[in-house]
C-alpha positions as CSV (number, residue, x, y, z in Angstrom):
1,T,-20.9,-5.3,10.4
2,D,-22.1,-5.0,13.9
3,T,-20.4,-1.6,14.2
4,D,-19.9,-0.9,10.6
5,Y,-21.4,-0.7,7.2
6,C,-19.2,-1.4,4.7
7,V,-18.7,-1.6,1.1
8,S,-16.3,-3.6,-0.9
9,V,-14.9,-3.5,-4.7
10,E,-13.3,-6.2,-6.3
11,D,-11.8,-6.9,-9.4
12,D,-10.6,-10.0,-11.0
13,G,-7.5,-7.3,-13.1
14,V,-4.0,-6.4,-13.6
15,G,-3.8,-4.5,-9.6
16,F,-0.9,-2.8,-9.3
17,D,2.0,-2.3,-6.4
18,T,-0.3,-0.9,-3.5
19,G,3.3,1.0,-2.7
20,L,3.1,3.6,-5.4
21,L,-0.2,4.5,-3.1
22,L,2.5,6.1,-0.5
23,D,3.1,9.3,-2.3
24,E,0.0,11.3,-1.4
25,R,1.5,14.7,-3.5
26,K,1.1,12.1,-6.7
27,H,-2.3,11.1,-5.6
28,V,-4.4,14.2,-4.7
29,G,-7.8,12.4,-6.0
30,L,-7.0,9.3,-3.5
31,R,-6.3,11.9,-0.5
32,N,-9.0,13.8,-0.1
33,I,-11.8,11.0,-0.3
34,R,-9.9,9.6,3.2
35,E,-10.2,13.4,4.1
36,R,-13.7,13.8,3.6
37,L,-14.2,9.9,4.7
38,K,-12.9,10.9,7.9
39,A,-13.8,14.9,8.1
40,M,-17.9,13.7,7.2
41,V,-18.4,10.7,8.3
42,N,-15.2,9.0,10.4
43,G,-14.8,6.7,7.5
44,T,-11.8,4.8,6.2
45,I,-10.3,3.8,3.2
46,E,-8.7,0.2,2.3
47,I,-6.9,-0.9,-0.5
48,Q,-5.5,-4.4,-1.1
49,S,-4.3,-5.2,-4.8
50,T,-1.7,-7.9,-5.9
51,V,0.0,-7.5,-9.8
52,G,-1.6,-9.9,-11.9
53,V,-5.0,-11.1,-9.1
54,G,-6.5,-7.8,-8.8
55,T,-7.3,-5.4,-6.4
56,T,-10.0,-5.0,-3.3
57,V,-11.0,-1.8,-1.6
58,L,-13.0,-1.0,1.2
59,I,-14.9,1.4,2.8
60,K,-15.7,1.8,6.7
61,I,-18.0,4.2,7.8
62,P,-18.7,3.9,11.6
63,K,-22.9,3.3,11.9
64,E,-22.4,5.3,15.1
65,A,-21.0,8.7,15.0
66,N,-18.0,9.1,17.8
67,K,-18.8,12.3,20.2
């Protein structure tokens, strides 16, 4: 986009209930990725999934660092 670098990864697999990701104590790897993206480049990660349809992961990294 004009303001962000975006990386999108999609699949058409079995999908899953994203509500399961809310307990980050069980998903330490995902929490680490979120924290590192934020700390290193002020980036974000979004996960959308639908059971029986597939999953999309979107990583956004701002083109300019926040000052």
